[in-house]
C-alpha positions in Angstrom: 0.0 0.0 0.0 1.7 3.1 -1.2 1.0 6.6 0.0 -1.6 8.7 -1.9 -1.8 12.5 -1.9 -4.8 14.1 -0.3 -6.8 16.8 -2.1 -7.9 19.9 -0.2 -11.5 18.5 0.0 -10.2 15.2 1.5 -8.0 17.1 3.9 -11.1 18.9 5.2 -13.2 15.7 5.2 -10.7 13.7 7.2 -9.5 16.5 9.5 -10.4 14.6 12.7 -8.2 11.7 11.6 -5.4 14.1 10.6 -5.2 15.7 14.1 -4.7 12.3 15.7 -0.9 11.8 16.1 -1.3 8.0 15.6 -2.9 8.5 12.2 -2.0 12.0 10.9 -1.3 12.6 7.2 0.8 9.5 6.7 -1.9 7.3 8.1 -4.7 8.9 6.1 -2.6 8.5 2.9 -2.2 4.8 3.7 -6.0 4.6 4.0 -6.5 6.3 0.7 -4.0 4.0 -1.0 -5.5 0.8 0.5 -7.7 -1.6 -1.5 -10.0 -3.6 0.7 -12.3 -6.4 -0.3 -15.4 -7.0 1.9 -17.0 -10.5 1.6 -20.8 -10.1 2.1 -22.9 -6.9 2.1 -25.2 -8.2 4.8 -25.4 -7.5 8.5 -21.7 -7.4 9.1 -20.7 -6.0 5.7 -23.0 -3.0 6.0 -21.3 -1.3 9.0 -17.8 -2.4 7.8 -18.4 -0.8 4.4 -20.0 2.4 5.9 -17.2 3.1 8.3 -14.3 2.2 5.9 -15.9 4.4 3.3 -16.2 7.2 5.8 -12.6 6.7 6.9 -11.4 7.2 3.4 -10.3 3.8 2.3 -9.5 4.5 -1.3 -10.8 1.4 -3.0 -13.5 -0.9 -1.5 -14.6 -4.1 -3.3 -17.9 -5.7 -2.4 -18.7 -9.3 -3.2 -22.2 -10.4 -2.7 -24.6 -12.1 -5.2 -27.7 -11.8 -3.0 -30.6 -9.4 -3.3 -32.0 -7.1 -0.6 -35.0 -8.6 1.2 -37.4 -6.8 3.5 -36.3 -9.1 6.4 -32.8 -7.7 5.9 -33.8 -4.2 6.9 -33.9 -5.1 10.6 -30.1 -5.1 10.7 -28.6 -4.2 7.3 -28.9 -0.5 7.8 -27.1 0.4 4.6 -30.3 -0.4 2.7 -33.8 1.1 2.6 -37.2 -0.1 1.6 -36.7 1.1 -2.0 -33.7 -1.2 -2.3 -35.7 -4.4 -1.8 -35.1 -6.7 -4.8 -31.9 -4.9 -5.8 -28.5 -6.7 -5.9 -26.8 -5.9 -2.5 -23.4 -5.2 -4.1 -24.9 -2.7 -6.5 -27.2 -1.0 -4.0 -24.3 -0.7 -1.5 -22.0 0.8 -4.1 -24.6 3.5 -4.9 -25.2 4.3 -1.2 -21.5 4.4 -0.3 -20.6 6.7 -3.2 -23.3 9.1 -2.1 -21.6 9.0 1.4 -18.1 9.6 0.1 -17.6 10.5 -3.6 -13.8 10.6 -3.1 -13.4 6.8 -3.0 -13.7 4.0 -5.6 -16.2 1.2 -5.2 -16.0 -2.1 -7.1 -19.1 -4.2 -7.2 -18.7 -8.0 -7.6 -22.3 -9.3 -7.7 -21.1 -12.9 -8.0 -20.9 -15.9 -5.6 -17.4 -16.4 -4.3 -16.2 -19.9 -5.4 -12.9 -21.7 -5.6 -12.9 -21.0 -9.4 -12.9 -17.2 -8.9 -11.7 -16.5 -5.4 -8.0 -16.1 -6.2 -8.6 -13.9 -9.2 -10.8 -11.5 -7.3 -8.9 -11.4 -4.1 -5.5 -11.0 -5.7 -6.3 -7.4 -6.5 -6.8 -6.3 -2.9 -4.5 -5.6 0.0 -6.8 -6.7 2.8 -9.8 -9.0 2.9 -12.7 -8.7 5.4 -15.0 -11.7 5.8 -18.5 -10.9 6.8 -20.0 -14.1 5.3 -22.6 -16.2 7.0 -21.6 -19.8 6.1 -18.6 -22.0 6.9 -17.8 -23.0 3.3 -17.1 -19.4 2.4 -15.1 -18.8 5.5 -12.8 -21.7 4.8 -12.5 -20.7 1.2 -11.7 -17.1 2.1 -9.2 -18.2 4.7 -7.4 -20.6 2.3 -7.2 -18.1 -0.5 -5.8 -15.4 1.9 -3.1 -17.9 3.0 -2.2 -18.7 -0.6 -2.1 -15.0 -1.5 -0.5 -13.8 1.7 -3.3 -11.4 2.5 -4.4 -10.4 6.0 -8.0 -11.4 6.9 -10.3 -9.6 9.3 -13.0 -11.9 10.5 -16.4 -11.5 12.2 -19.4 -13.6 12.9 -22.7 -13.3 14.8 -25.1 -15.8 16.4 -28.3 -14.7 18.2 -26.8 -12.3 20.8 -23.1 -13.2 20.5 -20.4 -12.0 18.2 -16.8 -12.9 17.4 -13.9 -10.8 16.0 -10.4 -11.8 15.0 -7.6 -11.1 12.5 -6.0 -14.0 10.7 -3.0 -14.5 8.5 -1.4 -11.3 9.7 2.4 -11.2 9.4 2.6 -15.0 9.5 0.2 -15.3 12.4 -2.5 -17.8 13.0 -5.2 -18.6 10.5 -8.9 -19.4 10.7 -8.1 -23.1 10.5 -5.8 -22.7 13.6 -8.9 -21.5 15.5 -11.5 -23.8 13.9 -9.8 -26.8 12.3 -13.0 -28.6 11.5 -16.1 -27.2 9.9 -19.6 -27.2 11.3 -22.8 -26.4 9.5 -25.1 -25.9 12.6 -25.2 -22.1 13.1 -25.2 -21.0 9.5 -28.2 -23.2 8.5 -30.6 -22.7 11.3 -33.3 -20.0 11.5 -32.1 -18.7 14.8 -32.5 -15.0 14.5 -30.1 -12.2 15.5 -30.4 -9.1 17.6 -30.6 -6.2 15.1 -27.9 -4.1 16.7 -25.4 -6.9 17.1 -24.0 -6.8 13.5 -23.4 -3.1 14.0 -21.4 -3.7 17.2 -19.3 -6.5 15.6 -19.0 -4.7 12.2 -17.6 -1.6 13.9 -15.0 -3.7 15.7 -14.1 -5.3 12.3 -13.7 -1.9 10.7 -11.5 -0.9 13.6 -9.2 -3.8 13.1 -9.0 -3.1 9.4 -7.9 0.5 10.0 -5.2 -0.7 12.4 -3.9 -3.2 9.9 -3.8 -0.6 7.1 -2.3 2.2 9.1 0.0 0.1 11.3 -1.3 1.6 14.6 -2.4 -0.1 17.8 -2.4 -3.7 18.6 -4.0 -5.9 16.0 -6.1 -8.8 17.2 -3.9 -11.5 15.7 -3.9 -14.8 17.7 -6.8 -13.4 19.7 -10.5 -14.1 19.5 -12.8 -11.4 21.0 -16.2 -12.8 22.1 -18.9 -10.3 23.0 -22.4 -10.9 24.4 -24.9 -8.2 23.8 -27.3 -9.1 26.6 -24.7 -9.0 29.3 -22.3 -6.6 27.6 -19.5 -8.9 28.4 -16.3 -8.9 26.3 -13.9 -11.8 26.6 -10.6 -12.4 24.7 -9.1 -15.8 24.1 -5.6 -16.4 22.8 -4.8 -19.1 20.3 -1.6 -20.1 18.5 -0.4 -20.9 15.0 -0.4 -24.4 13.6 2.4 -24.1 10.9 0.7 -26.8 8.8 -2.1 -24.4 8.1 0.3 -22.1 6.2 1.1 -24.8 3.7 -2.2 -24.6 1.7 -1.6 -25.4 -2.0 -5.1 -25.5 -3.3 -8.6 -24.2 -2.5 -11.3 -26.5 -1.1 -13.6 -27.8 -3.8 -16.3 -29.3 -1.5 -19.3 -27.6 0.0 -20.8 -28.3 3.4 -24.3 -29.6 3.8 -25.6 -26.1 4.5 -24.3 -24.8 1.2 -25.7 -27.4 -1.2 -27.7 -25.6 -3.9 -31.5 -25.8 -3.4 -34.2 -25.2 -6.0 -36.1 -22.1 -5.0 -39.7 -21.4 -6.1 -41.7 -18.3 -5.6 -45.3 -18.5 -4.5 -46.6 -17.1 -7.8 -44.8 -19.8 -9.8 -45.9 -22.5 -7.4 -49.6 -21.4 -7.8 -49.2 -21.1 -11.6 -47.9 -24.7 -11.7 -50.8 -25.9 -9.6 -53.3 -24.2 -11.9 -51.7 -26.0 -14.8 -52.6 -29.3 -13.1 -49.2 -30.2 -11.5 -49.3 -31.9 -8.2 -46.9 -31.4 -5.2 -46.5 -32.9 -1.8 -46.3 -29.9 0.6 -44.2 -30.1 3.8 -44.6 -27.6 6.6 -41.4 -27.8 8.7 -42.4 -25.4 11.4 -43.4 -26.4 14.9 -46.8 -27.7 16.0 -47.9 -24.4 17.6 -46.9 -22.4 14.6 -48.9 -24.8 12.4 -52.0 -24.6 14.5 -51.9 -20.8 14.4 -51.7 -20.7 10.6 -51.1 -23.1 7.8 -51.8 -23.8 4.1 -52.8 -27.4 4.6 -49.5 -29.2 4.0 -48.1 -32.1 6.0 -46.4 -31.2 9.2 -42.9 -32.5 9.6 -41.1 -30.2 12.1 -37.4 -29.5 11.3 -36.6 -30.5 14.9 -37.6 -34.1 14.2 -37.0 -34.4 10.5 -33.8 -36.4 10.9 -35.7 -39.1 12.6 -38.9 -39.0 10.5 -37.8 -38.2 6.9 -38.5 -41.8 5.9 -42.2 -41.3 6.4 -42.4 -38.8 3.6 -43.6 -40.1 0.2 -41.3 -39.8 -2.8 -43.8 -40.1 -5.6 -44.4 -36.3 -6.1 -42.3 -33.2 -6.2 -41.9 -31.8 -2.7 -42.6 -28.2 -1.8 -41.0 -27.4 1.5 -41.9 -24.3 3.5 -41.5 -22.7 6.9 -42.3 -19.1 8.0 -39.4 -17.3 6.3 -37.7 -19.9 4.0 -34.6 -20.6 6.2 -35.7 -23.6 8.1 -37.2 -25.1 5.0 -33.9 -24.7 3.2 -32.2 -26.7 6.0 -35.0 -29.3 5.7 -34.3 -29.5 1.9 -30.6 -30.2 2.7 -31.5 -32.9 5.1 -33.8 -34.5 2.6 -31.2 -34.2 -0.1 -28.7 -36.0 2.1 -31.2 -38.8 2.4 -31.8 -39.3 -1.3 -34.6 -36.8 -2.2 -34.1 -35.0 -5.4 -37.2 -33.3 -6.7 -37.3 -30.6 -4.0 -38.4 -27.0 -4.0 -38.0 -24.4 -1.2 -40.8 -21.8 -1.0 -38.9 -18.5 -1.3 -39.6 -16.3 1.7 -41.9 -18.9 3.3 -45.4 -17.9 4.5 -44.0 -14.4 5.3 -43.9 -13.8 1.5 -47.6 -14.4 1.0 -50.1 -11.5 0.9 -53.4 -12.1 2.6 -55.0 -12.6 -0.8 -52.4 -15.2 -1.9 -52.7 -17.0 1.5 -56.4 -17.3 0.9 -55.9 -18.7 -2.5 -53.5 -21.4 -1.5 -55.4 -22.3 1.7 -58.4 -23.1 -0.5 -56.5 -25.7 -2.5 -56.5 -29.4 -1.7 -52.8 -29.9 -0.9 -51.4 -33.3 -0.4 
């Protein structure tokens, strides 16, 4: 990262940085010269991008293939209602350039995979991982090791958050902390406190600024755990396993939680029913949810699906739904693992149905 000259407008904009002796002109020039890639423009990516844009990071890359959904707005505060349906990477770019026109934003509205990870990440100095699944986390880690790029990491779960910095000056990697993958947290519909991504994202942006400018003590070999309900912060130290620095190729496999699932919108589902097609409909919510409201499908709660999947008939295509589309996606993955192939996840679940649509589908004789 070479130094970059500040314009008079930038000097005025970043004046509160410039009067800090630890940053000053040299530090702000480093921020302007830096090229940072943010993986995911979701709950964590939004505050990271906003604060790094405001701080004057010269080039920000955003990689996210997802689109803004209304349920995102509870925590992804970079977006507004008018952005629903837009690609997150493109909507974030537009909003960030409005926030700071003196920086460059590169949108990558693609899914990060082993085939494109090295090509995309090679162009940046620092990578920030705000993804929400383990396959991407291991892929990003391994690519950073191969490219010798520092990696700022954050994750959230219900009311808890984690922050660390990996692969910094030969320090520990993500695999040193988590040698084995798990798909539990990233696949379940567990919810998250809306402010938690903001807390964790700000800490991630803070680590990124320290890495770029060379100030302070970077959280390498340390894992910060925070709990929003108790406001407790705990730091755990972990060491380097030298074997994790000898990665020669990227992982080609996906975890159970990342197996592609066929999605179907309600309008398409209803259209196919009207054309005479027949589906078996599975409701994977809990009994109390089903009793409050249902569309007449068979109840197979996700909590017991591993034990009862064999009771589901295989003669018809399966439409699987829950309340929001997340638990049903997990259910589809469990069914895939057990040999089911003709599966459809109802996009957005029952939350996506208008009252008129709900009335239509409730009046059908579903199997």
